[in-house]
Backbone as ProteinMPNN parsed JSONL, in Angstrom:
{"seq_chain_A": "MTFLNTHRIPEGDQGEYATAEDFRELFAEDPNGFYMLSFLLTANHEKAKQCFVAGLDDCVDGNAVFQEWAGRWARRVIVRNAIRILAPHKGEPQPTEIADQPAGKRRVLEMPVQDVSFASVLRLNDFERFVYVLSVIERFGDQECAVLLGVSLKEMRETRAIAVQHVSDFERAVTKSAMDHSGTS", "coords_chain_A": {"N_chain_A": [[-122.107, 8.987, -179.182], [-125.474, 8.962, -180.03], [-128.118, 10.857, -181.44], [-131.634, 11.038, -181.443], [-133.622, 11.748, -184.203], [-136.531, 13.237, -184.311], [-138.048, 14.046, -186.418], [-137.542, 12.491, -188.534], [-138.487, 9.88, -190.706], [-138.516, 6.474, -190.146], [-136.408, 4.274, -192.02], [-137.853, 2.16, -194.442], [-140.348, 2.247, -193.267], [-141.722, 4.26, -194.427], [-144.092, 4.277, -195.968], [-146.115, 4.034, -194.14], [-146.349, 6.4, -192.782], [-147.522, 9.803, -192.742], [-146.59, 12.079, -195.209], [-144.914, 15.211, -195.998], [-146.056, 16.039, -198.373], [-148.482, 14.636, -198.259], [-149.766, 16.053, -196.199], [-149.931, 18.58, -197.378], [-151.714, 17.988, -199.459], [-153.932, 17.232, -197.943], [-154.653, 19.668, -196.674], [-155.2, 21.094, -198.995], [-157.381, 19.705, -200.02], [-159.45, 20.21, -198.185], [-159.618, 23.072, -197.506], [-161.491, 24.927, -196.568], [-162.701, 23.672, -194.362], [-160.527, 23.448, -192.538], [-159.879, 26.143, -192.304], [-162.303, 27.134, -191.26], [-162.356, 25.878, -188.767], [-160.135, 27.169, -187.636], [-161.105, 29.802, -187.664], [-163.458, 29.648, -186.057], [-162.28, 29.064, -183.618], [-160.57, 31.298, -183.161], [-162.14, 33.527, -183.738], [-161.595, 35.639, -185.39], [-160.617, 36.935, -188.416], [-157.975, 37.573, -189.336], [-156.316, 36.386, -187.373], [-157.199, 33.799, -187.694], [-156.238, 33.204, -190.246], [-153.481, 33.286, -189.715], [-153.308, 31.147, -187.944], [-154.169, 28.999, -189.565], [-152.175, 28.967, -191.607], [-149.862, 28.606, -190.036], [-150.536, 26.132, -188.993], [-150.5, 24.461, -191.281], [-147.781, 24.759, -191.987], [-146.56, 23.691, -189.656], [-147.47, 21.05, -189.762], [-146.348, 20.126, -192.16], [-143.625, 20.43, -191.645], [-143.318, 19.116, -189.266], [-143.294, 16.478, -186.74], [-143.281, 12.978, -187.568], [-146.289, 11.277, -188.341], [-148.708, 8.643, -188.252], [-150.311, 7.783, -191.332], [-153.119, 7.354, -191.246], [-153.821, 8.946, -189.125], [-153.414, 11.515, -189.906], [-155.324, 13.553, -190.654], [-156.681, 14.08, -188.232], [-154.482, 14.797, -186.712], [-153.666, 17.142, -188.036], [-155.839, 18.851, -187.474], [-155.56, 19.001, -184.722], [-153.108, 20.304, -184.543], [-153.79, 22.791, -185.574], [-155.545, 23.592, -183.563], [-153.728, 23.734, -181.381], [-152.125, 25.851, -182.298], [-154.009, 27.929, -182.34], [-154.576, 28.093, -179.621], [-152.079, 28.908, -178.719], [-151.918, 31.425, -179.986], [-154.143, 32.877, -178.932], [-154.271, 32.232, -176.193], [-156.442, 31.32, -174.383], [-158.289, 31.575, -171.321], [-159.863, 30.459, -168.325], [-162.52, 32.275, -166.778], [-162.731, 34.626, -168.186], [-164.371, 37.675, -169.102], [-167.784, 37.832, -170.285], [-168.502, 38.5, -173.719], [-169.313, 41.858, -174.688], [-170.902, 42.442, -176.76], [-173.947, 43.264, -178.359], [-176.781, 41.191, -178.324], [-178.411, 41.099, -180.632], [-176.763, 41.798, -182.688], [-174.634, 40.114, -183.844], [-172.904, 39.784, -186.039], [-170.781, 41.829, -187.068], [-172.364, 44.802, -187.625], [-174.78, 43.919, -188.444], [-178.196, 43.058, -188.135], [-179.69, 40.287, -186.438], [-181.925, 39.237, -187.738], [-181.415, 39.822, -190.346], [-179.493, 38.114, -191.053], [-178.325, 35.226, -192.845], [-179.885, 32.062, -192.309], [-178.098, 29.899, -191.763], [-175.943, 31.222, -190.67], [-176.578, 31.898, -188.077], [-176.009, 29.857, -186.212], [-173.188, 29.906, -186.292], [-172.775, 32.515, -185.42], [-173.742, 32.321, -182.824], [-171.804, 30.738, -181.606], [-169.52, 32.321, -181.979], [-170.072, 34.438, -180.315], [-169.448, 33.616, -177.784], [-167.198, 33.873, -174.954], [-163.585, 33.739, -175.215], [-162.504, 31.422, -173.861], [-164.794, 29.823, -173.326], [-165.627, 29.457, -175.951], [-163.492, 27.984, -177.066], [-163.699, 25.609, -175.537], [-166.279, 24.799, -176.286], [-166.049, 24.486, -179.117], [-163.991, 22.559, -179.287], [-164.969, 20.369, -177.703], [-167.699, 19.968, -178.388], [-168.165, 20.538, -181.176], [-165.829, 19.551, -182.52], [-165.506, 17.212, -181.173], [-163.526, 16.328, -179.36], [-162.164, 14.366, -176.746], [-163.052, 14.655, -173.248], [-160.838, 14.615, -171.448], [-158.696, 15.157, -173.202], [-159.401, 17.745, -174.095], [-159.281, 19.157, -171.654], [-156.55, 18.88, -171.018], [-155.305, 20.132, -173.25], [-156.231, 22.751, -172.859], [-155.299, 23.323, -170.392], [-156.696, 23.009, -167.93], [-158.755, 21.696, -165.255], [-160.652, 18.609, -165.413], [-163.174, 18.993, -164.311], [-163.497, 21.816, -164.462], [-163.457, 22.099, -167.238], [-165.749, 20.632, -167.998], [-167.768, 22.037, -166.626], [-167.557, 24.504, -167.896], [-168.197, 23.765, -170.519], [-170.917, 23.108, -170.182], [-171.949, 25.645, -169.544], [-171.293, 27.044, -171.895], [-172.772, 25.606, -173.836], [-175.307, 26.211, -172.906], [-175.352, 29.03, -173.294], [-175.128, 29.158, -176.118], [-177.475, 27.827, -176.832], [-179.415, 29.523, -175.628], [-179.007, 31.877, -177.11], [-179.644, 31.027, -179.739], [-182.301, 30.319, -179.338], [-183.388, 32.808, -178.66], [-183.004, 34.16, -181.065], [-184.646, 32.667, -182.76], [-187.143, 33.134, -181.563], [-187.29, 35.911, -181.896], [-187.318, 36.039, -184.706], [-189.716, 34.725, -185.222], [-191.504, 36.465, -183.927], [-191.075, 38.698, -185.476], [-191.913, 37.827, -188.012], [-194.6, 37.515, -187.513], [-195.475, 40.091, -187.287], [-195.269, 41.173, -189.749]], "CA_chain_A": [[-123.45, 9.218, -178.742], [-126.397, 9.237, -181.127], [-129.323, 11.603, -181.109], [-132.793, 10.666, -182.249], [-134.244, 12.82, -184.967], [-137.966, 12.947, -184.244], [-138.668, 14.425, -187.682], [-137.157, 11.522, -189.551], [-139.303, 8.679, -190.846], [-137.603, 5.326, -190.207], [-136.264, 3.597, -193.312], [-138.722, 1.005, -194.619], [-141.677, 2.517, -192.723], [-142.19, 5.504, -195.014], [-145.45, 4.159, -196.472], [-147.052, 4.089, -193.014], [-146.381, 7.738, -192.209], [-147.929, 10.914, -193.599], [-145.465, 12.883, -195.685], [-145.21, 16.626, -196.176], [-146.991, 16.122, -199.503], [-149.79, 14.186, -197.757], [-150.376, 17.162, -195.455], [-150.295, 19.623, -198.352], [-152.935, 17.521, -200.124], [-155.002, 17.27, -196.952], [-155.071, 21.059, -196.55], [-155.751, 21.51, -200.29], [-158.676, 19.054, -200.204], [-160.458, 20.775, -197.302], [-159.147, 24.321, -196.913], [-162.584, 25.585, -195.854], [-162.863, 23.023, -193.063], [-159.429, 23.83, -191.658], [-160.013, 27.576, -192.022], [-163.456, 27.327, -190.383], [-161.909, 25.516, -187.418], [-159.282, 28.273, -187.197], [-161.94, 30.989, -187.426], [-164.316, 29.426, -184.891], [-161.448, 29.15, -182.418], [-159.997, 32.632, -182.952], [-163.188, 34.551, -183.928], [-160.932, 36.777, -186.011], [-160.122, 36.455, -189.71], [-156.511, 37.664, -189.433], [-155.738, 35.352, -186.518], [-157.539, 32.505, -188.305], [-155.275, 32.995, -191.335], [-152.204, 32.949, -189.079], [-153.465, 29.809, -187.371], [-154.245, 28.08, -190.689], [-150.852, 28.882, -192.241], [-148.95, 27.981, -189.071], [-150.915, 24.722, -188.918], [-149.957, 23.793, -192.456], [-146.318, 24.722, -191.842], [-146.192, 22.748, -188.594], [-147.732, 19.679, -190.229], [-145.375, 19.79, -193.205], [-142.277, 20.384, -191.065], [-143.371, 18.52, -187.934], [-142.991, 15.075, -186.473], [-143.967, 11.974, -188.379], [-147.49, 10.667, -187.771], [-149.284, 7.642, -189.133], [-151.19, 8.349, -192.355], [-154.527, 7.353, -190.847], [-154.009, 9.977, -188.109], [-153.003, 12.803, -190.466], [-156.394, 14.551, -190.566], [-156.881, 14.413, -186.814], [-153.274, 15.493, -186.289], [-153.7, 18.49, -188.611], [-156.815, 19.62, -186.712], [-154.976, 19.236, -183.401], [-152.061, 21.31, -184.721], [-154.492, 24.071, -185.695], [-156.014, 23.912, -182.218], [-152.571, 24.166, -180.589], [-151.731, 27.182, -182.75], [-155.023, 28.877, -181.88], [-154.346, 28.263, -178.176], [-150.86, 29.722, -178.59], [-152.207, 32.788, -180.439], [-155.11, 33.561, -178.06], [-154.075, 31.882, -174.782], [-157.717, 31.464, -173.673], [-158.263, 31.091, -169.946], [-161.138, 30.483, -167.606], [-162.793, 33.487, -166.027], [-162.809, 35.804, -169.036], [-165.722, 38.237, -169.111], [-168.635, 37.563, -171.445], [-168.429, 39.604, -174.67], [-170.327, 42.884, -174.46], [-171.645, 42.64, -177.999], [-175.399, 43.166, -178.237], [-177.232, 39.898, -178.854], [-178.997, 41.127, -181.973], [-175.782, 42.285, -183.649], [-173.453, 39.266, -183.721], [-172.023, 39.777, -187.206], [-170.551, 43.223, -187.386], [-173.506, 45.584, -187.177], [-176.003, 43.364, -189.032], [-179.184, 42.524, -187.212], [-179.842, 38.844, -186.562], [-182.967, 38.918, -188.716], [-180.87, 40.01, -191.684], [-178.472, 37.088, -191.263], [-178.795, 33.95, -193.373], [-180.163, 31.115, -191.229], [-176.929, 29.102, -191.415], [-174.987, 32.038, -189.923], [-176.991, 32.043, -186.684], [-175.232, 28.906, -185.407], [-171.826, 30.417, -186.177], [-172.829, 33.713, -184.578], [-173.92, 31.92, -181.427], [-170.494, 30.257, -181.127], [-168.587, 33.446, -181.977], [-170.431, 35.318, -179.207], [-168.88, 33.104, -176.537], [-165.857, 34.399, -174.66], [-162.559, 32.872, -175.809], [-162.385, 30.124, -173.209], [-166.019, 29.062, -173.598], [-165.625, 29.11, -177.374], [-162.549, 26.883, -177.255], [-164.282, 24.403, -174.952], [-167.418, 24.403, -177.115], [-165.575, 24.01, -180.421], [-163.237, 21.317, -179.125], [-165.718, 19.236, -177.153], [-168.992, 19.755, -179.029], [-168.062, 20.512, -182.641], [-164.739, 18.669, -182.937], [-165.677, 15.974, -180.406], [-162.352, 15.902, -178.619], [-162.529, 13.818, -175.451], [-162.962, 15.588, -172.124], [-159.47, 14.653, -170.946], [-157.865, 15.844, -174.188], [-159.746, 19.176, -174.021], [-158.753, 19.702, -170.4], [-155.094, 18.95, -171.13], [-154.96, 21.174, -174.218], [-156.563, 24.072, -172.325], [-154.628, 23.509, -169.111], [-157.668, 23.122, -166.845], [-159.208, 20.414, -164.723], [-161.829, 18.031, -166.074], [-164.354, 19.648, -163.741], [-163.607, 23.154, -165.065], [-163.795, 21.941, -168.648], [-167.144, 20.189, -168.083], [-168.621, 23.156, -166.208], [-167.514, 25.509, -168.961], [-168.97, 23.244, -171.648], [-172.342, 23.261, -169.853], [-172.267, 27.07, -169.662], [-171.22, 27.402, -173.317], [-173.932, 25.009, -174.509], [-176.48, 27.003, -172.496], [-175.286, 30.322, -173.984], [-175.445, 28.931, -177.533], [-178.894, 27.487, -176.887], [-180.178, 30.737, -175.319], [-178.91, 32.792, -178.247], [-180.409, 30.494, -180.863], [-183.712, 30.408, -178.954], [-183.757, 34.22, -178.762], [-183.073, 34.489, -182.493], [-185.856, 32.018, -183.288], [-188.296, 33.872, -181.043], [-187.294, 37.208, -182.571], [-187.726, 35.825, -186.087], [-191.145, 34.398, -185.216], [-192.209, 37.703, -183.6], [-190.938, 39.589, -186.629], [-192.759, 37.328, -189.12], [-195.989, 37.712, -187.128], [-195.833, 41.499, -187.409], [-195.089, 41.621, -191.133]], "C_chain_A": [[-124.32, 9.534, -179.971], [-127.619, 9.98, -180.597], [-130.455, 11.143, -182.013], [-133.33, 11.896, -182.967], [-135.733, 12.503, -185.035], [-138.684, 13.29, -185.543], [-138.441, 13.379, -188.77], [-138.09, 10.311, -189.534], [-138.347, 7.506, -190.981], [-137.59, 4.693, -191.594], [-137.19, 2.383, -193.345], [-140.136, 1.214, -194.096], [-142.334, 3.727, -193.39], [-143.619, 5.439, -195.541], [-146.507, 4.255, -195.388], [-147.268, 5.499, -192.49], [-146.844, 8.772, -193.235], [-146.688, 11.729, -193.953], [-145.889, 14.346, -195.749], [-146.22, 16.807, -197.306], [-148.391, 15.659, -199.095], [-150.502, 15.313, -197.02], [-150.769, 18.302, -196.388], [-151.59, 19.254, -199.066], [-154.139, 17.593, -199.186], [-155.538, 18.697, -196.8], [-155.678, 21.571, -197.855], [-157.139, 20.92, -200.525], [-159.778, 19.701, -199.367], [-159.997, 22.093, -196.678], [-160.246, 25.019, -196.116], [-162.795, 24.984, -194.471], [-161.784, 23.426, -192.086], [-159.514, 25.317, -191.318], [-161.18, 27.823, -191.066], [-163.101, 26.959, -188.944], [-161.057, 26.655, -186.848], [-160.117, 29.492, -186.828], [-162.84, 30.806, -186.206], [-163.512, 29.523, -183.596], [-160.996, 30.576, -182.141], [-161.027, 33.752, -183.02], [-162.623, 35.821, -184.567], [-160.295, 36.282, -187.311], [-158.599, 36.504, -189.828], [-155.834, 36.579, -188.594], [-156.033, 33.962, -187.077], [-156.586, 32.2, -189.452], [-153.915, 32.599, -190.779], [-152.221, 31.507, -188.578], [-153.453, 28.748, -188.477], [-152.866, 27.867, -191.306], [-149.844, 28.221, -191.303], [-149.255, 26.491, -188.939], [-150.367, 23.926, -190.08], [-148.444, 23.661, -192.349], [-145.877, 23.696, -190.801], [-146.402, 21.307, -189.027], [-146.681, 19.23, -191.24], [-143.986, 19.591, -192.61], [-142.205, 19.602, -189.763], [-142.993, 17.064, -187.873], [-143.798, 14.154, -187.378], [-145.176, 11.432, -187.617], [-147.994, 9.626, -188.768], [-150.265, 8.294, -190.098], [-152.641, 8.419, -191.908], [-154.835, 8.397, -189.771], [-153.782, 11.389, -188.653], [-154.082, 13.882, -190.33], [-156.62, 15.021, -189.145], [-155.679, 15.203, -186.293], [-153.273, 16.937, -186.792], [-154.671, 19.383, -187.832], [-156.254, 19.954, -185.318], [-153.88, 20.304, -183.48], [-152.693, 22.697, -184.857], [-154.985, 24.513, -184.32], [-154.857, 24.423, -181.356], [-152.11, 25.56, -180.993], [-152.727, 28.238, -182.291], [-154.865, 29.138, -180.382], [-153.123, 29.146, -177.953], [-151.142, 31.184, -178.937], [-153.096, 33.534, -179.438], [-154.879, 33.343, -176.565], [-155.368, 32.045, -173.99], [-157.606, 30.926, -172.248], [-159.617, 31.297, -169.284], [-161.286, 31.811, -166.878], [-162.801, 34.75, -166.864], [-164.225, 36.358, -168.988], [-166.47, 37.853, -170.379], [-168.505, 38.737, -172.408], [-169.578, 40.58, -174.445], [-171.185, 43.135, -175.688], [-173.136, 42.403, -177.797], [-175.876, 41.913, -178.956], [-177.786, 39.979, -180.257], [-178.039, 41.681, -183.016], [-174.517, 41.433, -183.625], [-172.492, 39.321, -184.894], [-171.78, 41.213, -187.652], [-171.711, 44.021, -186.812], [-174.809, 45.089, -187.799], [-176.927, 42.871, -187.942], [-179.342, 41.031, -187.486], [-180.856, 38.496, -187.635], [-182.493, 39.081, -190.149], [-179.832, 38.941, -192.024], [-179.081, 35.875, -191.945], [-178.924, 32.957, -192.224], [-178.915, 30.346, -190.815], [-175.906, 29.9, -190.612], [-175.337, 32.16, -188.447], [-176.206, 31.09, -185.787], [-173.799, 29.379, -185.227], [-171.801, 31.628, -185.262], [-172.957, 33.344, -183.109], [-172.599, 31.418, -180.831], [-169.523, 31.43, -181.012], [-168.871, 34.432, -180.853], [-169.844, 34.856, -177.875], [-167.545, 33.771, -176.246], [-164.837, 33.362, -175.142], [-162.526, 31.484, -175.189], [-163.605, 29.252, -173.48], [-166.052, 28.586, -175.05], [-164.681, 27.945, -177.654], [-163.136, 25.579, -176.731], [-165.412, 23.899, -175.838], [-166.951, 23.804, -178.445], [-164.861, 22.667, -180.273], [-164.127, 20.153, -178.7], [-167.022, 18.949, -177.875], [-168.844, 19.605, -180.547], [-167.012, 19.496, -183.101], [-164.761, 17.319, -182.23], [-164.365, 15.426, -179.825], [-162.854, 15.353, -177.293], [-162.335, 14.842, -174.343], [-161.535, 15.735, -171.62], [-158.562, 15.427, -171.908], [-158.132, 17.348, -174.17], [-159.124, 19.819, -172.792], [-157.232, 19.87, -170.472], [-154.682, 20.071, -172.087], [-155.158, 22.576, -173.65], [-155.951, 24.34, -170.95], [-155.57, 23.721, -167.94], [-158.041, 21.726, -166.343], [-160.394, 19.905, -165.539], [-163.101, 18.716, -165.588], [-164.562, 21.024, -164.372], [-164.032, 23.067, -166.525], [-165.272, 21.576, -168.786], [-168.111, 21.3, -167.677], [-168.69, 24.222, -167.304], [-168.289, 25.043, -170.182], [-170.461, 23.418, -171.393], [-172.781, 24.718, -169.998], [-172.294, 27.479, -171.131], [-172.412, 26.849, -174.086], [-175.19, 25.801, -174.162], [-176.496, 28.351, -173.205], [-175.659, 30.189, -175.466], [-176.937, 28.67, -177.687], [-179.768, 28.715, -176.639], [-180.174, 31.7, -176.499], [-179.763, 32.298, -179.414], [-181.911, 30.545, -180.579], [-184.209, 31.856, -179.088], [-183.905, 34.646, -180.224], [-184.345, 33.911, -183.102], [-187.096, 32.771, -182.839], [-188.415, 35.221, -181.746], [-187.768, 37.083, -184.012], [-189.22, 35.527, -186.163], [-191.974, 35.651, -184.894], [-192.211, 38.652, -184.79], [-191.849, 39.138, -187.778], [-194.234, 37.5, -188.795], [-196.43, 39.145, -187.272], [-195.727, 42.008, -188.831], [-196.393, 41.662, -191.872]], "O_chain_A": [[-123.911, 10.301, -180.842], [-128.079, 9.759, -179.477], [-130.254, 10.89, -183.201], [-133.465, 12.963, -182.368], [-136.141, 11.588, -185.751], [-139.821, 12.864, -185.747], [-139.097, 13.406, -189.811], [-138.433, 9.791, -188.472], [-137.461, 7.527, -191.835], [-138.624, 4.588, -192.255], [-137.288, 1.657, -192.355], [-141.037, 0.448, -194.438], [-143.397, 4.168, -192.955], [-144.302, 6.462, -195.558], [-147.672, 4.527, -195.68], [-148.267, 5.765, -191.823], [-146.595, 8.635, -194.433], [-145.853, 12.024, -193.098], [-147.063, 14.677, -195.579], [-147.13, 17.63, -197.207], [-149.384, 16.234, -199.542], [-151.705, 15.508, -197.194], [-151.819, 18.919, -196.21], [-152.461, 20.102, -199.257], [-155.234, 17.972, -199.6], [-156.751, 18.904, -196.797], [-156.584, 22.403, -197.822], [-157.984, 21.555, -201.156], [-160.931, 19.736, -199.798], [-159.984, 22.223, -195.454], [-159.961, 25.639, -195.091], [-163.042, 25.714, -193.511], [-162.076, 23.716, -190.926], [-159.254, 25.712, -190.181], [-161.06, 28.64, -190.153], [-163.5, 27.652, -188.008], [-161.247, 27.056, -185.7], [-159.872, 30.137, -185.808], [-162.971, 31.727, -185.4], [-164.018, 30.014, -182.587], [-161.035, 31.019, -180.993], [-160.823, 34.814, -182.432], [-163.106, 36.925, -184.319], [-159.525, 35.322, -187.303], [-157.993, 35.576, -190.364], [-154.892, 35.932, -189.05], [-155.213, 33.052, -186.949], [-156.168, 31.054, -189.616], [-153.268, 31.689, -191.297], [-151.266, 30.754, -188.769], [-152.799, 27.715, -188.337], [-152.437, 26.731, -191.504], [-149.061, 27.371, -191.73], [-148.342, 25.679, -188.791], [-149.827, 22.836, -189.891], [-147.887, 22.59, -192.589], [-144.941, 22.93, -191.029], [-145.598, 20.436, -188.694], [-146.189, 18.103, -191.184], [-143.254, 18.69, -193.02], [-141.118, 19.443, -189.208], [-142.447, 16.495, -188.819], [-144.861, 14.52, -187.88], [-145.104, 11.163, -186.418], [-147.737, 9.719, -189.969], [-150.966, 9.238, -189.737], [-153.323, 9.414, -192.153], [-156.004, 8.701, -189.532], [-153.946, 12.361, -187.917], [-153.781, 15.007, -189.931], [-156.737, 16.219, -188.887], [-155.836, 16.156, -185.53], [-152.916, 17.851, -186.05], [-154.36, 20.543, -187.559], [-156.454, 21.056, -184.808], [-153.747, 21.12, -182.568], [-152.175, 23.669, -184.307], [-154.854, 25.682, -183.958], [-154.996, 25.438, -180.674], [-151.745, 26.365, -180.137], [-152.326, 29.331, -181.892], [-155.003, 30.274, -179.929], [-153.137, 30.029, -177.096], [-150.656, 32.085, -178.254], [-152.833, 34.695, -179.128], [-155.255, 34.191, -175.756], [-155.408, 32.815, -173.03], [-156.911, 29.941, -172.001], [-160.391, 32.185, -169.643], [-160.305, 32.396, -166.42], [-162.871, 35.848, -166.312], [-165.182, 35.596, -168.848], [-165.864, 37.583, -171.416], [-168.405, 39.878, -171.956], [-170.677, 40.183, -174.06], [-172.099, 43.958, -175.65], [-173.533, 41.444, -177.136], [-175.429, 41.613, -180.063], [-177.652, 39.022, -181.019], [-178.464, 42.005, -184.125], [-173.429, 41.966, -183.409], [-171.337, 38.924, -184.739], [-172.491, 41.74, -188.508], [-172.002, 43.916, -185.621], [-175.836, 45.761, -187.695], [-176.475, 42.326, -186.935], [-179.154, 40.569, -188.611], [-180.652, 37.535, -188.378], [-183.102, 38.538, -191.071], [-179.352, 38.875, -193.155], [-180.226, 35.521, -191.665], [-178.151, 33.011, -191.268], [-178.69, 30.155, -189.619], [-175.073, 29.303, -189.931], [-174.47, 32.495, -187.64], [-175.779, 31.486, -184.702], [-173.245, 29.269, -184.134], [-170.91, 31.758, -184.423], [-172.351, 33.982, -182.248], [-172.323, 31.663, -179.657], [-168.777, 31.516, -180.037], [-167.983, 35.195, -180.473], [-169.758, 35.646, -176.934], [-166.837, 34.186, -177.164], [-165.204, 32.226, -175.443], [-162.522, 30.481, -175.904], [-163.469, 28.078, -173.824], [-166.452, 27.458, -175.338], [-165.029, 27.024, -178.394], [-163.077, 24.554, -177.411], [-165.498, 22.702, -176.112], [-167.412, 22.735, -178.843], [-165.105, 21.744, -181.05], [-164.046, 19.069, -179.277], [-167.422, 17.789, -177.967], [-169.347, 18.643, -181.128], [-167.285, 18.674, -183.975], [-164.09, 16.382, -182.664], [-164.135, 14.216, -179.808], [-163.864, 15.824, -176.77], [-161.55, 15.781, -174.482], [-161.069, 16.85, -171.39], [-157.756, 16.252, -171.478], [-157.193, 18.143, -174.224], [-158.517, 20.887, -172.875], [-156.695, 20.888, -170.035], [-153.803, 20.869, -171.763], [-154.366, 23.479, -173.915], [-156.069, 25.44, -170.411], [-155.284, 24.522, -167.05], [-157.677, 20.716, -166.944], [-161.049, 20.662, -166.255], [-164.005, 18.985, -166.38], [-165.676, 21.362, -164.772], [-164.856, 23.852, -166.994], [-165.972, 22.158, -169.614], [-169.152, 21.484, -168.309], [-169.756, 24.765, -167.593], [-168.972, 25.845, -170.819], [-171.196, 23.831, -172.29], [-173.863, 24.993, -170.517], [-173.209, 28.178, -171.565], [-172.999, 27.555, -174.906], [-176.038, 26.034, -175.022], [-177.549, 28.779, -173.676], [-176.41, 31.005, -176.0], [-177.583, 29.23, -178.573], [-180.75, 28.931, -177.35], [-181.208, 32.271, -176.847], [-180.517, 33.07, -180.006], [-182.704, 30.789, -181.488], [-185.316, 32.095, -179.571], [-184.816, 35.396, -180.574], [-185.037, 34.584, -183.866], [-187.999, 33.02, -183.638], [-189.507, 35.626, -182.145], [-188.531, 37.922, -184.49], [-189.911, 36.014, -187.057], [-193.017, 35.879, -185.505], [-193.206, 39.319, -185.074], [-192.479, 39.965, -188.437], [-195.049, 37.621, -189.71], [-197.627, 39.414, -187.37], [-196.062, 43.162, -189.098], [-196.424, 42.017, -193.05]]}, "name": "protein", "num_of_chains": 1, "seq": "MTFLNTHRIPEGDQGEYATAEDFRELFAEDPNGFYMLSFLLTANHEKAKQCFVAGLDDCVDGNAVFQEWAGRWARRVIVRNAIRILAPHKGEPQPTEIADQPAGKRRVLEMPVQDVSFASVLRLNDFERFVYVLSVIERFGDQECAVLLGVSLKEMRETRAIAVQHVSDFERAVTKSAMDHSGTS"}
């Protein structure tokens, strides 16, 4: 009886598949992108580091994938690790953090403009954040998002609509606050 080794690259096809070195180079070329994905999903620097390192390890030691799919595969592995670490599920309560203090205790008006978009995503509850990051930022298909998160297409789509609305409301509130603040200066 023979067993298939799913980690083994078939002889003669090695040039078609991403190698461990290919994945190391991929993570070395864009560490900020992979870390940012980890951080946006986990909303926690320690968990993001765990997710990033586990993603690299899984890619290097994991199943063979075609070279042209390596980047997408690496991002998916990070997503799977973030799901494993946080286990987000529908119905989580909205974070209680005050809208004008999304980054620690800094006021929104003290935040650099580019941080407002990140703050708006980080304010979402875990499930909404995962749906938003996967479907809006990463552009995973609806079916793929639903399968990864273990929910129906309807639940995923409803959650995306809610998350997009929350992000939009927060960014609108920040803009209004900034305009009100600049008018009183």
